[in-house]
VMD Tcl script that draws the C-alpha trace (Angstrom):
set ca {
  {25.67 -4.20 4.96}
  {23.53 -1.66 3.13}
  {20.27 -0.53 4.66}
  {17.10 -0.84 2.61}
  {14.25 1.62 2.44}
  {10.73 0.58 3.40}
  {9.58 0.02 -0.17}
  {12.58 -2.20 -0.95}
  {12.00 -4.04 2.32}
  {8.38 -4.72 1.36}
  {9.56 -6.29 -1.91}
  {12.08 -8.42 -0.04}
  {9.35 -9.49 2.38}
  {7.14 -10.65 -0.47}
  {10.07 -12.50 -2.06}
  {10.72 -14.34 1.20}
  {7.57 -16.30 0.36}
  {9.03 -17.46 -2.94}
  {10.02 -16.20 -6.39}
  {7.74 -13.55 -7.90}
  {7.71 -11.30 -10.92}
  {7.34 -7.55 -10.56}
  {3.73 -7.82 -11.70}
  {3.00 -10.48 -9.06}
  {4.54 -8.25 -6.38}
  {2.32 -5.33 -7.41}
  {-0.77 -7.58 -7.29}
  {0.22 -8.99 -3.90}
  {0.85 -5.51 -2.50}
  {-2.55 -4.28 -3.66}
  {-4.20 -7.24 -1.97}
  {-2.25 -7.32 1.29}
  {-1.21 -3.76 2.00}
  {-4.55 -2.13 1.21}
  {-3.91 1.59 1.16}
  {-1.38 1.52 3.98}
  {1.60 1.37 1.63}
  {1.49 2.44 -1.97}
  {3.57 0.59 -4.57}
  {3.24 1.49 -8.22}
  {4.61 -0.58 -11.09}
  {7.45 1.73 -12.06}
  {8.56 2.01 -8.44}
  {8.57 -1.79 -8.05}
  {10.69 -2.33 -11.15}
  {13.10 0.46 -10.14}
  {13.51 -1.07 -6.67}
  {13.92 -4.59 -8.11}
  {16.76 -3.37 -10.33}
  {18.49 -1.72 -7.35}
  {17.98 -4.77 -5.12}
  {19.50 -6.98 -7.83}
  {22.42 -4.57 -8.22}
  {22.99 -4.66 -4.45}
  {22.92 -8.47 -4.44}
  {19.73 -8.74 -2.36}
  {17.78 -10.56 -5.09}
  {18.57 -12.60 -8.19}
  {16.73 -12.58 -11.50}
  {15.54 -15.91 -12.84}
  {14.90 -17.02 -16.41}
  {12.46 -14.95 -18.44}
  {9.09 -16.58 -18.65}
  {5.83 -15.92 -20.41}
  {5.57 -12.38 -21.83}
  {9.21 -11.77 -20.90}
  {8.36 -11.66 -17.20}
  {11.30 -12.26 -14.90}
  {10.85 -14.01 -11.55}
  {13.07 -12.73 -8.75}
  {14.34 -14.66 -5.74}
  {15.73 -13.29 -2.51}
  {19.36 -13.99 -1.65}
  {20.79 -14.63 1.80}
  {22.03 -11.00 1.85}
  {18.50 -9.88 1.00}
  {17.04 -12.02 3.78}
  {19.53 -10.51 6.24}
  {18.75 -6.95 5.08}
  {15.01 -7.56 5.29}
  {15.16 -9.03 8.80}
  {17.37 -6.14 9.96}
  {14.83 -3.66 8.56}
  {11.93 -5.60 10.08}
  {13.44 -5.41 13.57}
  {13.84 -1.61 13.39}
  {11.27 0.53 15.18}
  {8.62 1.75 12.70}
  {8.86 5.44 11.91}
  {6.04 7.95 12.21}
  {3.08 7.58 9.88}
  {2.69 10.01 7.04}
  {-0.66 10.96 5.58}
  {-0.98 12.65 2.22}
  {-4.59 13.49 1.59}
  {-5.43 16.00 -1.13}
  {-8.88 16.50 0.42}
  {-7.46 17.32 3.85}
  {-5.04 19.75 2.25}
  {-7.85 21.50 0.34}
  {-10.06 21.62 3.45}
  {-7.20 23.36 5.29}
  {-7.92 26.33 3.00}
  {-11.70 25.94 2.86}
  {-12.31 29.57 3.73}
  {-11.28 30.42 0.16}
  {-13.87 28.12 -1.45}
  {-17.63 28.27 -1.76}
  {-19.87 25.67 -0.11}
  {-20.93 24.15 -3.44}
  {-17.32 23.42 -4.41}
  {-16.55 22.00 -0.98}
  {-19.64 19.79 -1.10}
  {-18.57 18.54 -4.55}
  {-15.09 17.69 -3.21}
  {-16.55 15.84 -0.22}
  {-19.02 13.89 -2.39}
  {-16.27 12.80 -4.77}
  {-14.04 11.78 -1.88}
  {-16.90 9.90 -0.23}
  {-17.52 7.97 -3.45}
  {-13.84 6.89 -3.60}
  {-13.87 5.92 0.08}
  {-17.08 3.89 -0.35}
  {-15.45 2.06 -3.28}
  {-12.40 1.36 -1.13}
  {-14.58 -0.03 1.67}
  {-16.41 -2.28 -0.80}
  {-13.04 -3.55 -2.07}
  {-11.86 -4.23 1.49}
  {-15.08 -6.14 2.18}
  {-14.40 -8.31 -0.89}
  {-10.89 -9.00 0.36}
  {-12.19 -9.81 3.82}
  {-14.06 -12.83 2.42}
  {-10.82 -14.12 0.86}
  {-8.44 -13.78 3.80}
  {-8.08 -16.22 6.69}
  {-8.95 -14.34 9.88}
  {-5.94 -15.82 11.68}
  {-3.25 -14.33 9.42}
  {-1.40 -11.02 9.82}
  {-2.84 -9.70 6.54}
  {-6.33 -10.00 8.04}
  {-5.30 -7.75 10.92}
  {-4.06 -5.11 8.47}
  {-7.26 -5.45 6.47}
  {-9.39 -5.02 9.61}
  {-7.53 -1.81 10.40}
  {-8.23 -0.63 6.85}
  {-11.92 -1.37 7.24}
  {-12.20 0.40 10.60}
  {-10.25 3.45 9.42}
  {-12.33 3.65 6.24}
  {-15.57 3.46 8.20}
  {-14.29 6.19 10.53}
  {-13.36 8.35 7.55}
  {-16.87 7.96 6.14}
  {-18.34 9.00 9.51}
  {-16.03 12.02 9.57}
  {-17.09 13.00 6.04}
  {-20.72 12.79 7.16}
  {-19.94 15.14 10.05}
  {-18.61 17.90 7.79}
  {-20.93 20.82 7.00}
  {-20.57 19.93 3.29}
  {-20.84 16.18 3.87}
  {-24.37 15.88 5.08}
  {-26.53 13.97 2.64}
}
mol new
graphics top color blue
foreach p $ca { graphics top sphere $p radius 0.5 }
foreach p [lrange $ca 0 end-1] q [lrange $ca 1 end] { graphics top cylinder $p $q radius 0.2 }
display resetview
């Protein structure tokens, strides 16, 4: 049996709930995965094509606007559950701000303050979005636990930004 990568496994996990189109998967991922796992449209459709080729999903009849619903096969279910039981790998963080701050000695304070302000604005927007989601999610479900982690990490990131020499308001 072929192994699946984490992105493909996420798609299979969503399809375990029932047939979905690529667009529906992207929307579900944005809602449930917060910023912990990034799925873009082109990546989703590329993975869906490979999963279909590998026999892990099946395409249904085209619907409205030529959208195709996909369903998971028994092989896909088996591959997903095998992936799910594997130990999670190490986390990876790709933050352009953190990378730039690693070389802060080569920038002036005004530029650094501008970077931090822009980042803070994006983080505040993310927190507001998470708060909107929080009102829509049942606090007993696994997605709520992920969302709570997102909220706590985002609040901590805002506190860290405030602690920077260029982050003080």
